[in-house]
N, C-alpha and C positions, 0 to 999 in steps of 0.2 A: 161206347164209341164205335162208329162204323168201321169195319175192317176194309181196307182197300183190296179191290179185286184185280187179279192179273188174268186177262182174257185173251188167249191165243185166237187168232182169226185164220180160218181156212177158206181160200177161194177155190171152188171146185168147178172144173170144166171137163166134161166128158168123163166123169168119175175119177179124175185125177186132181191132186192139189197143184195149183199153179201160183206163181208169183211174178210180178213185173214191176214196172215203174210208171207212175201216173195212170194206173189201171190199163196199161198196154204192154206189148212185147212180153207176153207171159212165157215163162219156162216151167217145165214140169219139176215139181219138188217132192213128189212121192204119193203114196196111197193115203186117202183121207182116213180110212179106218186105222191104219198103222199109226198115222200122225195123232189121231185122237187117243189111241192107247198110250202113246208116249207121253202126251200132255197130261193124261189122267194119272199116270204113274209118277210124274214129276210134281203133281199137286196143283195143277191149274184150277182156278176158282170157277171157271165157266169156259165153254168153248163156243165160238161164233162160227157158223158154217154158212157161207154164201155161195149159192150155185149160179155160175155165170155162163153155163152152157147155152148155146143158141136156143135149144128147146128145153129151157131150164126146169120147168115143173114136170118131171117125168117119173115113171115107175122106178127107173134105175137109181135116181137120186133118193127117192123115198125109201127104197130098200137099203141104201147106204146109211141113211139116218136111223133106220130100224136096227141095223147091225151095230152102229155106234152106241145106241142106247143100251144094247145088251152088254157091251164091253165097258161102258163108262157110267160112273155115278155122278160126275159133275153135270151141272145143267147144260143143256144144248139149246142154243139160240139160233134159229134157222131162218134163212131168207133166200130170195131169188125166184122170181117168176110167180109169186103168190098173187093171185088175182081175186079170189073169192073166199067167203067164209068156209065153203066146203073144202077148198084147198087147205085152209088152216086146220080144219077138223082132221083131215087125212094125215097131216104132219103130226098133230098132237097124238093121234091114235098110234103113230109109229115111232114115238119116242121124243119128239120135240117138247121142250119145256116152255119156250117162248118163241114168238114169231117176229121177224124183222120185215118191215115194209119200207120201201124206198119210192120207186117211180109210181107204183100202184097208188100210194097215198097222195102223190101229186096229181095224178090223173083223176082220182076218185076219193076226195077227202072224207066222204061219208063212211068209207070202209073203216076208218080209224074209230069213229064213234060206234059203228055197228059191231066191230070185233071186240072193242073194250067192254061193251055191254054183254056180249056173248061169253067172253072168256075172262074178263077182268083186266083192268088197266095194267096190272103187273105183268101180264103175258104179252103185251103189245109194245114193241120197240120200233121207233122210227129212225131210220138211217138217213142222214143228210150228208150228201157229198157236196162240197163247195170248192170254188176256185176264185181267183182274183182276176178282175177285168182290167182293161187298159187304165182305168182310173183308180186301180188298186182297191176298189171296194169289193168285198166278198159277195158272191151270189150263189144260189143253189143251182146245181147242175140238173137241168130238166132234159131228160133224154127223149121227150116226146117231139122235140123239134120246135117247141114254142120259143119265141124270141123274148118273151117277158123275163126280166131279171128279178128273181124272188130273193128277198133279203133272208139270210139263214136264221137270224134271231126272230124275225117276225113269223117265219114259217114254223119254227120250233114252238113259239108261244101259241100259235094257232093249233098245232098238233096237241099241245097240252090241253087246251080247251076242249078239243074233240075227244080226249080220253086216253091219249098215249101215256105210257108209264115210264119211259126212258128214251133218251135221244143219243144216238151214236153220231158224232161229227167226224167226218174224214176230210182233211185238206188234201185234195187230189194233187195240188201242186207239189206237195211234199211226199206223197205216198210212194214208198219204195226207195226213196233216195237216201235214207238213213243219215240225214243231216240235221235232225232235230225237229221238234214239233212247232206248231203255230201258237206259241205260248201266249202272246199278247191277245190274240183273238179268243183263245180259250179262257183267259181271265175275263174278258168282256162277256163271254157266254155265261160264265159262272155267276156273274153279278146280275144278269138279266133273266135267267131261266130258273124256275123253281124245281123242275124235274131233275132226276139224276142224269149226269152227262158222262158219256164215255168217249174221250178223245181218241183219235186214230190218225195215223199217217205221219211218218218221218222219224220214228225212233231208230237210233243207231247205236246208242250206248246205254248202259245202266243208269248213268246220270240223267239222261233224257227222261227216263221213266220216273226217277226221283223228282225231277223238276216239275213235271206235270202233276204228280200226286201231291206236290207241295202247294199247289194252288187251292185256295179255299173252295170247299164244296166239291172238289174233284176226288172221287173215291174209287175210280176204276179207270183202266186203260186197256185199249185193244192193241195187240202187238202181232207182227207178222215177220217181216224181213229179218229182224234181229235173231229170230229163232231159226230161220231157214239158211241164213248166209253168215253165220258166225258160230263161235263155240259157246255162246250163251244158252242157258236153259231156264225153264221156269224155276227150278230149284235154286240156281244162282241168283235169279232176280229176287226171289223171296228172301234169300239170305242177305243180299246187299241191302234191300229195303229195311229189313229188320235191324241191321247194323246202323242204318241211318235214322232209326227211330220211327219209321212209318209203321202204322198199325196194320200188319198183314197176318194172314193165317199162318200158324206154325206148321211146318211140314215134318 
């Protein structure tokens, strides 16, 4: 039976961890390397690191990933500003275990195919940020300025065909609010997509984590604010889920 993964997520800006609401109004929440060491000690199953700096693919960020890899044994899944296969190679050489593509995949879908051929599907994660329009239909957030509304499920299915190995779905409307996840849409995703899905956005309580992992085919969750702005920890999350009968790694 597949063990459920608890995946802390770090947003990195100018070599500092930041957190906000709906991907805006960010505040400083600490050092990325110190945060990684804490999550490693607490037994996180994986760490997601997204660089949102204006010049996000830079030597400073690459050096941060390298230092993290020296400190941590958990897998590091890294994204932000990755444009080319060479960018990916540089991150892999410096300690990344998997790569996250978001806007680059929308702008150039062929990079999904080319990178999965080069590194294997298991190393390529697609991040899909979505929101709800006036008609309450979800659409993919396309930061290129295009007015086209892409359906998140259709886009995920296409990414799977192109060779992606996993999809991270973030409901931007709920991100940072700590008022619960977009459970009904996550259920719809789980019935329409064959790839592993990692839901993100909205977790405020331990029960929120339990609820999403109780959805069929959901075996991982990405968490942020609950670790930054409460007394919860990865240790407490694992303990709670274990008591609830969720199959998680023993710490």
